[in-house]
Structure formats: structure tokens, C-alpha cells
DRENRODREN-296088 format. One record per residue (C-alpha): residue number from 0; residue in three letters; x, y, z. Coordinates in steps of 0.02 Angstrom, whole numbers, plus 50000, padded with zeros to 5 digits. Layout:
# residues N
(marba NUM, ALA, (X, Y, Z))
...
# end
This chain:
# residues 420
(marba 0, MET, (50670, 46257, 54626))
(marba 1, PRO, (50563, 46286, 54474))
(marba 2, GLY, (50598, 46429, 54365))
(marba 3, GLU, (50603, 46498, 54186))
(marba 4, ARG, (50732, 46475, 54055))
(marba 5, GLY, (50781, 46605, 53932))
(marba 6, ASP, (50665, 46534, 53804))
(marba 7, GLY, (50514, 46549, 53912))
(marba 8, ARG, (50508, 46374, 53950))
(marba 9, VAL, (50498, 46313, 54139))
(marba 10, GLY, (50643, 46216, 54189))
(marba 11, GLU, (50778, 46231, 54338))
(marba 12, VAL, (50835, 46395, 54385))
(marba 13, THR, (51031, 46396, 54367))
(marba 14, ALA, (51143, 46515, 54455))
(marba 15, ALA, (51142, 46639, 54299))
(marba 16, THR, (50951, 46655, 54300))
(marba 17, ASP, (50900, 46642, 54493))
(marba 18, PRO, (50914, 46830, 54562))
(marba 19, HIS, (50940, 46758, 54730))
(marba 20, PRO, (51063, 46625, 54796))
(marba 21, ARG, (50974, 46484, 54871))
(marba 22, GLU, (51041, 46506, 55049))
(marba 23, ALA, (50973, 46678, 55046))
(marba 24, ALA, (50795, 46648, 54982))
(marba 25, ASP, (50718, 46613, 55148))
(marba 26, ARG, (50737, 46774, 55204))
(marba 27, LEU, (50625, 46848, 55071))
(marba 28, HIS, (50457, 46894, 55064))
(marba 29, ARG, (50352, 46747, 54999))
(marba 30, PRO, (50178, 46746, 54912))
(marba 31, GLY, (50036, 46737, 55048))
(marba 32, SER, (50131, 46794, 55184))
(marba 33, PRO, (50085, 46945, 55284))
(marba 34, ASP, (50242, 47041, 55256))
(marba 35, TYR, (50231, 47009, 55077))
(marba 36, ARG, (50060, 47096, 55054))
(marba 37, ARG, (50125, 47232, 55170))
(marba 38, PHE, (50282, 47256, 55055))
(marba 39, ASN, (50167, 47254, 54900))
(marba 40, LEU, (50051, 47379, 54964))
(marba 41, ALA, (50192, 47494, 55018))
(marba 42, MET, (50282, 47479, 54843))
(marba 43, MET, (50114, 47506, 54762))
(marba 44, LEU, (50104, 47666, 54855))
(marba 45, ALA, (50275, 47720, 54795))
(marba 46, GLY, (50214, 47702, 54623))
(marba 47, LEU, (50058, 47789, 54648))
(marba 48, GLY, (50148, 47946, 54718))
(marba 49, ALA, (50279, 47949, 54596))
(marba 50, PHE, (50199, 47922, 54447))
(marba 51, GLY, (50063, 48050, 54497))
(marba 52, ILE, (50193, 48183, 54516))
(marba 53, LEU, (50292, 48138, 54368))
(marba 54, TYR, (50146, 48158, 54235))
(marba 55, ALA, (50052, 48289, 54342))
(marba 56, ALA, (50080, 48411, 54197))
(marba 57, GLN, (50031, 48309, 54046))
(marba 58, PRO, (49850, 48334, 54051))
(marba 59, VAL, (49863, 48524, 54071))
(marba 60, LEU, (49991, 48554, 53929))
(marba 61, PRO, (49863, 48654, 53820))
(marba 62, GLN, (49839, 48768, 53975))
(marba 63, ILE, (50020, 48787, 53994))
(marba 64, SER, (50038, 48835, 53812))
(marba 65, GLU, (49905, 48956, 53826))
(marba 66, GLU, (49971, 49043, 53986))
(marba 67, PHE, (50152, 49062, 53942))
(marba 68, GLY, (50131, 49083, 53751))
(marba 69, VAL, (50225, 48919, 53701))
(marba 70, SER, (50197, 48793, 53557))
(marba 71, PRO, (50141, 48611, 53599))
(marba 72, THR, (50321, 48544, 53573))
(marba 73, ARG, (50391, 48675, 53709))
(marba 74, ALA, (50248, 48652, 53825))
(marba 75, ALA, (50296, 48455, 53817))
(marba 76, LEU, (50447, 48496, 53906))
(marba 77, ALA, (50346, 48512, 54066))
(marba 78, VAL, (50336, 48322, 54059))
(marba 79, SER, (50500, 48293, 53957))
(marba 80, ALA, (50606, 48403, 54083))
(marba 81, SER, (50552, 48280, 54217))
(marba 82, THR, (50573, 48118, 54128))
(marba 83, GLY, (50743, 48170, 54051))
(marba 84, ALA, (50809, 48220, 54218))
(marba 85, LEU, (50749, 48066, 54300))
(marba 86, ALA, (50844, 47957, 54165))
(marba 87, LEU, (51007, 48051, 54189))
(marba 88, CYS, (50994, 48027, 54374))
(marba 89, VAL, (50933, 47844, 54396))
(marba 90, LEU, (51115, 47773, 54400))
(marba 91, PRO, (51181, 47898, 54519))
(marba 92, ALA, (51025, 47870, 54621))
(marba 93, ALA, (51062, 47681, 54621))
(marba 94, ALA, (51227, 47715, 54675))
(marba 95, VAL, (51165, 47811, 54824))
(marba 96, ALA, (51047, 47684, 54868))
(marba 97, ILE, (51174, 47542, 54870))
(marba 98, ARG, (51278, 47649, 54992))
(marba 99, TRP, (51138, 47734, 55098))
(marba 100, GLY, (51007, 47611, 55082))
(marba 101, ARG, (50860, 47585, 54965))
(marba 102, VAL, (50728, 47626, 55094))
(marba 103, ARG, (50791, 47785, 55143))
(marba 104, THR, (50833, 47837, 54972))
(marba 105, MET, (50646, 47805, 54915))
(marba 106, ARG, (50579, 47895, 55062))
(marba 107, ALA, (50678, 48049, 55034))
(marba 108, GLY, (50652, 48052, 54860))
(marba 109, LEU, (50467, 48046, 54870))
(marba 110, LEU, (50457, 48181, 54998))
(marba 111, LEU, (50570, 48300, 54898))
(marba 112, ALA, (50468, 48273, 54743))
(marba 113, VAL, (50309, 48329, 54837))
(marba 114, LEU, (50389, 48493, 54893))
(marba 115, LEU, (50450, 48524, 54713))
(marba 116, THR, (50289, 48495, 54639))
(marba 117, LEU, (50214, 48631, 54761))
(marba 118, LEU, (50347, 48746, 54699))
(marba 119, ALA, (50310, 48715, 54514))
(marba 120, ALA, (50116, 48761, 54550))
(marba 121, VAL, (50174, 48920, 54591))
(marba 122, ALA, (50310, 48951, 54457))
(marba 123, PRO, (50296, 49132, 54392))
(marba 124, THR, (50378, 49095, 54219))
(marba 125, PHE, (50391, 48945, 54108))
(marba 126, SER, (50583, 48933, 54126))
(marba 127, THR, (50543, 48915, 54322))
(marba 128, LEU, (50412, 48791, 54290))
(marba 129, ILE, (50533, 48678, 54178))
(marba 130, VAL, (50677, 48700, 54323))
(marba 131, MET, (50544, 48640, 54458))
(marba 132, ARG, (50490, 48495, 54352))
(marba 133, ALA, (50666, 48440, 54307))
(marba 134, LEU, (50724, 48444, 54492))
(marba 135, ALA, (50554, 48343, 54535))
(marba 136, GLY, (50616, 48205, 54412))
(marba 137, ALA, (50796, 48211, 54472))
(marba 138, VAL, (50733, 48168, 54649))
(marba 139, LEU, (50607, 48052, 54595))
(marba 140, ALA, (50750, 47943, 54523))
(marba 141, GLY, (50778, 47892, 54707))
(marba 142, VAL, (50606, 47811, 54697))
(marba 143, VAL, (50580, 47729, 54529))
(marba 144, ALA, (50761, 47695, 54493))
(marba 145, VAL, (50769, 47594, 54658))
(marba 146, ALA, (50594, 47524, 54677))
(marba 147, MET, (50603, 47391, 54542))
(marba 148, GLY, (50779, 47339, 54603))
(marba 149, HIS, (50719, 47347, 54783))
(marba 150, VAL, (50565, 47226, 54732))
(marba 151, GLY, (50688, 47099, 54653))
(marba 152, SER, (50793, 47107, 54801))
(marba 153, GLU, (50658, 47079, 54933))
(marba 154, THR, (50544, 46957, 54854))
(marba 155, HIS, (50550, 46766, 54841))
(marba 156, PRO, (50578, 46716, 54655))
(marba 157, SER, (50414, 46615, 54663))
(marba 158, GLY, (50313, 46784, 54678))
(marba 159, LEU, (50433, 46908, 54593))
(marba 160, GLY, (50329, 46921, 54442))
(marba 161, ALA, (50170, 46943, 54532))
(marba 162, ALA, (50252, 47070, 54651))
(marba 163, MET, (50330, 47176, 54503))
(marba 164, GLY, (50156, 47167, 54411))
(marba 165, LEU, (50071, 47242, 54576))
(marba 166, TYR, (50215, 47377, 54583))
(marba 167, VAL, (50180, 47426, 54396))
(marba 168, ALA, (49979, 47424, 54437))
(marba 169, GLY, (50026, 47550, 54569))
(marba 170, ASN, (50116, 47655, 54427))
(marba 171, SER, (49967, 47657, 54318))
(marba 172, LEU, (49847, 47695, 54460))
(marba 173, GLY, (49961, 47846, 54498))
(marba 174, GLY, (49958, 47898, 54323))
(marba 175, VAL, (49771, 47893, 54294))
(marba 176, GLY, (49732, 47969, 54460))
(marba 177, GLY, (49866, 48108, 54446))
(marba 178, ARG, (49813, 48154, 54283))
(marba 179, LEU, (49616, 48149, 54320))
(marba 180, VAL, (49626, 48252, 54476))
(marba 181, THR, (49745, 48381, 54377))
(marba 182, ALA, (49628, 48393, 54238))
(marba 183, ALA, (49471, 48400, 54340))
(marba 184, VAL, (49528, 48547, 54458))
(marba 185, ALA, (49625, 48641, 54314))
(marba 186, ASP, (49459, 48640, 54209))
(marba 187, ALA, (49376, 48722, 54354))
(marba 188, THR, (49509, 48832, 54403))
(marba 189, SER, (49686, 48835, 54334))
(marba 190, TRP, (49828, 48708, 54305))
(marba 191, ARG, (49909, 48782, 54447))
(marba 192, TRP, (49771, 48726, 54566))
(marba 193, GLY, (49771, 48566, 54487))
(marba 194, VAL, (49956, 48526, 54506))
(marba 195, GLY, (49955, 48598, 54689))
(marba 196, LEU, (49810, 48484, 54746))
(marba 197, LEU, (49896, 48337, 54658))
(marba 198, ALA, (50052, 48377, 54768))
(marba 199, ALA, (49945, 48377, 54921))
(marba 200, ALA, (49867, 48212, 54874))
(marba 201, ALA, (50043, 48144, 54850))
(marba 202, LEU, (50103, 48204, 55014))
(marba 203, VAL, (49965, 48082, 55101))
(marba 204, VAL, (50021, 47944, 55002))
(marba 205, THR, (50197, 47983, 55044))
(marba 206, ILE, (50168, 47965, 55228))
(marba 207, ALA, (50070, 47808, 55213))
(marba 208, PHE, (50217, 47736, 55117))
(marba 209, TRP, (50341, 47790, 55256))
(marba 210, ARG, (50228, 47692, 55379))
(marba 211, LEU, (50210, 47534, 55281))
(marba 212, LEU, (50369, 47496, 55199))
(marba 213, PRO, (50456, 47354, 55305))
(marba 214, GLU, (50637, 47367, 55332))
(marba 215, PRO, (50753, 47279, 55217))
(marba 216, VAL, (50768, 47076, 55230))
(marba 217, ALA, (50905, 47060, 55100))
(marba 218, LEU, (51079, 47060, 55165))
(marba 219, ASP, (51174, 47225, 55151))
(marba 220, GLU, (51331, 47123, 55091))
(marba 221, GLU, (51231, 47077, 54933))
(marba 222, ASP, (51223, 47260, 54878))
(marba 223, GLN, (51400, 47295, 54921))
(marba 224, ARG, (51459, 47144, 54818))
(marba 225, GLU, (51345, 47216, 54673))
(marba 226, ALA, (51432, 47384, 54692))
(marba 227, ALA, (51603, 47310, 54679))
(marba 228, ASP, (51569, 47198, 54528))
(marba 229, VAL, (51455, 47309, 54426))
(marba 230, GLY, (51570, 47324, 54290))
(marba 231, ARG, (51509, 47149, 54227))
(marba 232, LEU, (51343, 47201, 54199))
(marba 233, ARG, (51384, 47298, 54037))
(marba 234, SER, (51434, 47125, 53964))
(marba 235, THR, (51295, 47027, 54032))
(marba 236, PRO, (51208, 46937, 53882))
(marba 237, GLY, (51036, 47016, 53853))
(marba 238, VAL, (51040, 47170, 53962))
(marba 239, TRP, (51051, 47309, 53821))
(marba 240, ALA, (50923, 47226, 53713))
(marba 241, LEU, (50814, 47225, 53861))
(marba 242, VAL, (50850, 47404, 53898))
(marba 243, ALA, (50804, 47457, 53725))
(marba 244, ILE, (50619, 47383, 53751))
(marba 245, PRO, (50566, 47515, 53887))
(marba 246, PHE, (50660, 47640, 53785))
(marba 247, LEU, (50558, 47617, 53635))
(marba 248, LEU, (50394, 47572, 53706))
(marba 249, MET, (50388, 47712, 53839))
(marba 250, GLY, (50439, 47842, 53709))
(marba 251, GLY, (50294, 47792, 53604))
(marba 252, PHE, (50169, 47781, 53754))
(marba 253, VAL, (50218, 47954, 53816))
(marba 254, ALA, (50209, 48033, 53642))
(marba 255, VAL, (50029, 47960, 53626))
(marba 256, TYR, (49970, 48042, 53775))
(marba 257, ASN, (50053, 48204, 53766))
(marba 258, TYR, (49982, 48251, 53598))
(marba 259, LEU, (49806, 48158, 53606))
(marba 260, GLY, (49743, 48292, 53724))
(marba 261, TYR, (49787, 48434, 53586))
(marba 262, ARG, (49687, 48311, 53467))
(marba 263, LEU, (49537, 48302, 53567))
(marba 264, LEU, (49524, 48480, 53610))
(marba 265, ALA, (49527, 48523, 53427))
(marba 266, GLU, (49399, 48491, 53284))
(marba 267, PRO, (49308, 48376, 53244))
(marba 268, PHE, (49291, 48334, 53434))
(marba 269, SER, (49307, 48492, 53526))
(marba 270, LEU, (49296, 48419, 53696))
(marba 271, PRO, (49320, 48516, 53870))
(marba 272, LEU, (49483, 48485, 53963))
(marba 273, ALA, (49390, 48391, 54095))
(marba 274, VAL, (49306, 48284, 53974))
(marba 275, ALA, (49470, 48253, 53875))
(marba 276, GLY, (49561, 48214, 54034))
(marba 277, LEU, (49439, 48061, 54067))
(marba 278, VAL, (49533, 47976, 53924))
(marba 279, PHE, (49668, 47946, 54062))
(marba 280, LEU, (49547, 47821, 54140))
(marba 281, ALA, (49626, 47690, 54003))
(marba 282, TYR, (49762, 47688, 54127))
(marba 283, LEU, (49642, 47571, 54239))
(marba 284, GLY, (49650, 47444, 54097))
(marba 285, GLY, (49845, 47456, 54132))
(marba 286, SER, (49817, 47426, 54310))
(marba 287, VAL, (49731, 47263, 54282))
(marba 288, SER, (49848, 47207, 54132))
(marba 289, SER, (50009, 47222, 54225))
(marba 290, ALA, (49954, 47123, 54378))
(marba 291, VAL, (49884, 46985, 54271))
(marba 292, ALA, (50035, 46986, 54150))
(marba 293, GLY, (50152, 46982, 54292))
(marba 294, ARG, (50070, 46819, 54349))
(marba 295, LEU, (50065, 46742, 54177))
(marba 296, ALA, (50246, 46781, 54155))
(marba 297, ASP, (50276, 46674, 54312))
(marba 298, SER, (50174, 46524, 54243))
(marba 299, VAL, (50196, 46519, 54044))
(marba 300, GLY, (50354, 46628, 54022))
(marba 301, ARG, (50410, 46808, 54000))
(marba 302, PRO, (50445, 46794, 53811))
(marba 303, ARG, (50267, 46737, 53753))
(marba 304, VAL, (50182, 46866, 53870))
(marba 305, LEU, (50296, 47012, 53813))
(marba 306, VAL, (50273, 46973, 53629))
(marba 307, ALA, (50076, 46975, 53647))
(marba 308, ALA, (50086, 47125, 53745))
(marba 309, VAL, (50173, 47218, 53613))
(marba 310, LEU, (50054, 47165, 53479))
(marba 311, VAL, (49907, 47229, 53579))
(marba 312, MET, (49991, 47393, 53590))
(marba 313, GLY, (50012, 47393, 53405))
(marba 314, ALA, (49827, 47349, 53379))
(marba 315, GLY, (49768, 47484, 53489))
(marba 316, LEU, (49877, 47614, 53408))
(marba 317, ALA, (49788, 47564, 53240))
(marba 318, LEU, (49616, 47593, 53317))
(marba 319, THR, (49656, 47776, 53360))
(marba 320, LEU, (49678, 47826, 53181))
(marba 321, PRO, (49496, 47861, 53120))
(marba 322, ASP, (49415, 48022, 53184))
(marba 323, GLN, (49284, 47939, 53288))
(marba 324, LEU, (49280, 47966, 53472))
(marba 325, VAL, (49231, 47787, 53522))
(marba 326, LEU, (49369, 47706, 53412))
(marba 327, VAL, (49488, 47826, 53488))
(marba 328, VAL, (49448, 47782, 53670))
(marba 329, LEU, (49435, 47599, 53627))
(marba 330, GLY, (49607, 47602, 53541))
(marba 331, LEU, (49684, 47701, 53696))
(marba 332, VAL, (49625, 47573, 53806))
(marba 333, VAL, (49691, 47431, 53704))
(marba 334, PHE, (49868, 47516, 53681))
(marba 335, THR, (49878, 47564, 53863))
(marba 336, THR, (49831, 47388, 53915))
(marba 337, GLY, (49965, 47317, 53801))
(marba 338, PHE, (50093, 47437, 53865))
(marba 339, PHE, (50068, 47395, 54045))
(marba 340, ALA, (50077, 47221, 54027))
(marba 341, ALA, (50243, 47233, 53921))
(marba 342, HIS, (50310, 47340, 54055))
(marba 343, ALA, (50274, 47230, 54190))
(marba 344, VAL, (50341, 47083, 54110))
(marba 345, ALA, (50502, 47168, 54046))
(marba 346, SER, (50540, 47256, 54211))
(marba 347, GLY, (50515, 47090, 54304))
(marba 348, TRP, (50638, 47009, 54180))
(marba 349, MET, (50773, 47131, 54221))
(marba 350, PRO, (50815, 47056, 54397))
(marba 351, VAL, (50840, 46885, 54319))
(marba 352, VAL, (50942, 46941, 54158))
(marba 353, ALA, (51055, 47056, 54256))
(marba 354, ALA, (51078, 46940, 54406))
(marba 355, PRO, (51171, 46965, 54519))
(marba 356, HIS, (51164, 47149, 54483))
(marba 357, ARG, (50981, 47176, 54514))
(marba 358, THR, (50987, 47357, 54584))
(marba 359, ARG, (51103, 47422, 54449))
(marba 360, GLY, (51013, 47314, 54312))
(marba 361, SER, (50851, 47388, 54360))
(marba 362, ALA, (50907, 47562, 54375))
(marba 363, LEU, (50983, 47541, 54192))
(marba 364, TYR, (50801, 47480, 54140))
(marba 365, VAL, (50731, 47646, 54215))
(marba 366, CYS, (50867, 47747, 54132))
(marba 367, GLY, (50808, 47674, 53958))
(marba 368, TYR, (50615, 47695, 54006))
(marba 369, TYR, (50634, 47879, 54054))
(marba 370, ALA, (50760, 47924, 53916))
(marba 371, GLY, (50641, 47858, 53787))
(marba 372, SER, (50500, 47960, 53865))
(marba 373, SER, (50606, 48119, 53857))
(marba 374, VAL, (50671, 48096, 53684))
(marba 375, PHE, (50514, 48028, 53590))
(marba 376, GLY, (50387, 48120, 53707))
(marba 377, ALA, (50459, 48291, 53630))
(marba 378, LEU, (50537, 48231, 53464))
(marba 379, LEU, (50359, 48151, 53407))
(marba 380, GLY, (50290, 48333, 53433))
(marba 381, LEU, (50377, 48375, 53264))
(marba 382, ALA, (50282, 48226, 53189))
(marba 383, TRP, (50115, 48310, 53260))
(marba 384, SER, (50154, 48495, 53193))
(marba 385, ASP, (50191, 48414, 53021))
(marba 386, ALA, (50066, 48271, 52993))
(marba 387, GLY, (49951, 48275, 53153))
(marba 388, TRP, (49890, 48127, 53230))
(marba 389, THR, (49933, 48016, 53069))
(marba 390, GLY, (50117, 48074, 53093))
(marba 391, VAL, (50123, 48034, 53274))
(marba 392, ALA, (50040, 47859, 53257))
(marba 393, ALA, (50169, 47820, 53120))
(marba 394, GLY, (50317, 47862, 53230))
(marba 395, VAL, (50247, 47765, 53380))
(marba 396, GLY, (50215, 47610, 53254))
(marba 397, VAL, (50400, 47618, 53207))
(marba 398, LEU, (50444, 47611, 53392))
(marba 399, VAL, (50327, 47467, 53423))
(marba 400, ALA, (50413, 47362, 53286))
(marba 401, LEU, (50579, 47403, 53349))
(marba 402, ALA, (50521, 47336, 53525))
(marba 403, LEU, (50486, 47171, 53453))
(marba 404, ALA, (50648, 47153, 53371))
(marba 405, ALA, (50736, 47191, 53541))
(marba 406, THR, (50612, 47061, 53629))
(marba 407, ALA, (50690, 46941, 53499))
(marba 408, ALA, (50857, 46990, 53540))
(marba 409, VAL, (50833, 46956, 53730))
(marba 410, VAL, (50760, 46790, 53698))
(marba 411, ARG, (50913, 46735, 53595))
(marba 412, ALA, (51045, 46809, 53721))
(marba 413, THR, (50957, 46722, 53867))
(marba 414, THR, (50941, 46561, 53783))
(marba 415, ARG, (51121, 46545, 53737))
(marba 416, ARG, (51163, 46607, 53918))
(marba 417, THR, (51055, 46464, 53992))
(marba 418, THR, (51104, 46327, 53880))
(marba 419, GLY, (51281, 46394, 53844))
# end
């Protein structure tokens, strides 16, 4: 069976790199089959709903600042509380999914997140808002912490990169759709109506996800074996370096979107909120790049595609520095395109690197992803307060450079594992 070596070259899949034993592979969803298409559509919907909810507050942070009389750094807690709670809950959520079932865990998590988002829309105080957002992030751990492991467990290795790319495309579509809905409605009414309408749309997506998602085809015994043998994951070569990649990149990505709104509403741009919210259309570039990067990773190797994607992020970040709206928007599109391509490749790499601990390994990846979002999404607010956009861009640039170093570390570790 053709597969990928740790150095990105195509070679024979070994027991160390194949996330599925050969005798189990025939049960899995193969590219081109109706079940594969239905499965991918359902998982895209999971990303659409989850990420629409997770970042619903981001485009209306200036309105939240104004209503509750809080600083931009404090207002950013409406995003960081969700992502931070998610990061803390991903490993417990993975344990629940292993015992209770991945499908049931994802369904319950998405429905509860919808209800909590409705409550956030009517929060009477800033503290209540933060609590509701944190609880929404905690229950969303049952979706996003499990989804990547579910894709890795249910998809045949020949289509894993493409399937993961499509799931990440759903994430980016959810991110842009949720932000656009919230920003447009909030500009005409208030942030409360924007968040409430977003929750109603997420409920429709949740119902469709429940109906479309097939029952698991991977054997339950595989999850039970993973639960009993999870201690070995911590010493698996390359796992921690791979976790560092989403921690760094997602931290920088969220910081850019958290504080760009403040920049666009102020001089010299002075854009209305609804117009400033249109910058989230840059996520559409991520929807395309994630799917394309997933397919390229299957054909030319993950390391090459990942390094190229991170470099694209850096180039886009540099373009946002001048106070020229065209360059800011272009830079944001390039930056976002690179980020989602990198995320699609790195997330699809984890089920391979962590094999046979796919669910736990993917949960650890998600933990790093949202820990970075929570930590740097808030921390770089200090850079914004002290040095404006130049300070934010400098901080994000450091994170991008460190992610390149982490990528090199994963390549070295997996190469030794494959050839050792």
C-alpha cells in the first residue's frame, strides 16, 4: 500500500506510519464511494456549526467593549474564554468519546453549544457573557476535539489527506459565515441580535449534521485498545513538535483577526463595522487552500506542503503592515490561505504520527491549537496597546518563525522513526 515516509517521500506504509492495520482498512470510507461523500459532508457541517459558534463574538468585540465599558484586551476574553475552555476540555472530551462513542459525543456537544450561544446573546453582564462563552467552548470540545480523530479513524488512508482538508474547509466556511452574519446583523441592530441569529443558523446546521453523519465503521475494540495504551503516546517521536505547530500558528492567526477590527474601525481607515466585517471573507481563501493542501499532502508529501504554507503566512503578514487598505486586505487573504493550508496538512499528519493513538493524538493537537488561540489571542493585545499593528505583526512573525522550526523537528523525528 503506497504511503508517505517521514521525510515526505512516497514509500511503503509501515506499522509505525499507517494509522490503520491492513486487515481493518476495508471497512473504511474510500474516496469515490457514496459513504465517503456523505461522511465528508457531515463532517464539513460539524466544522461549519462549531466554528461559527466559537468565533461568533470576534467581529463584534468593539461593540462589546463599548456596551460593557471594557478595554480591547478584556473584550477579547469573549473569544479567548471559549478557546481556552476548549483547550482545557479536549483531552477529557476525547476520553468521553472513546467510552461513550465519537458520534454521540459530537452530536451532544454541538447541540449544547447552540443553546449556550443563545444564552450568551442575552447575557446581562460582561461576566455572564464570559461564563456562557467559556461553557460553549467547553462543550464544543466534544466536537472539535473528536472530529479530527473521527476522520482519521473512519477514512481509508488513501483519502485521509483530502478528507481532512475538506473538514478544515468546513471549519473556515463556518468561521467566515459566522463572522459575516454576526457583523452584518450587529451593524444594523446590536451584537446581541447578531450572536442570537448566528445561534439559530447553527441549530439548522446541527440538525443536518445529526441526519447525515453515518454510524461508525471502525471497530470499537480499536478505541478501547487506544484507551488502555495511551501512556505510550507521550513518548511517540514527533508528537510534541507537531502539537507546537498549531499552538504557534493558531495563536498568531487569532491575534491578527482579534485586533484587525480595531485597526480598521480607527484612523486612517474608519470603516463601518459591517464593512470591516467583510475582511472575514478572506476565510474563503482558506476553504479552498485547505482542500487543495490536503490533496497535495497525499501526493507530494506533508513536509513540503506544510513549509510552503507557513512561508505563505509570513508573506501575507508582511503585506498587512502598510496603512493601505488594498494591501491589508490582500495580505489578510494570503495570510489566511497559508494558515488553513498549514492546519489542513498538520492536522492530517497527527493521525499518522500518533498511530495507533489517533483519537488521543488528534485531541492533543486540538488542545495545542486552542491553547495557542487563548494565550496569544489575549497576550498580543498588550502588543496592540503598546505598539499598535506593528507590535501585533512583530509578535505574530515570531510565532510563524517558531512554527517553521517545529516543522523541521517533526520531519527529523518521523524520519528517524521510519528509518530506525
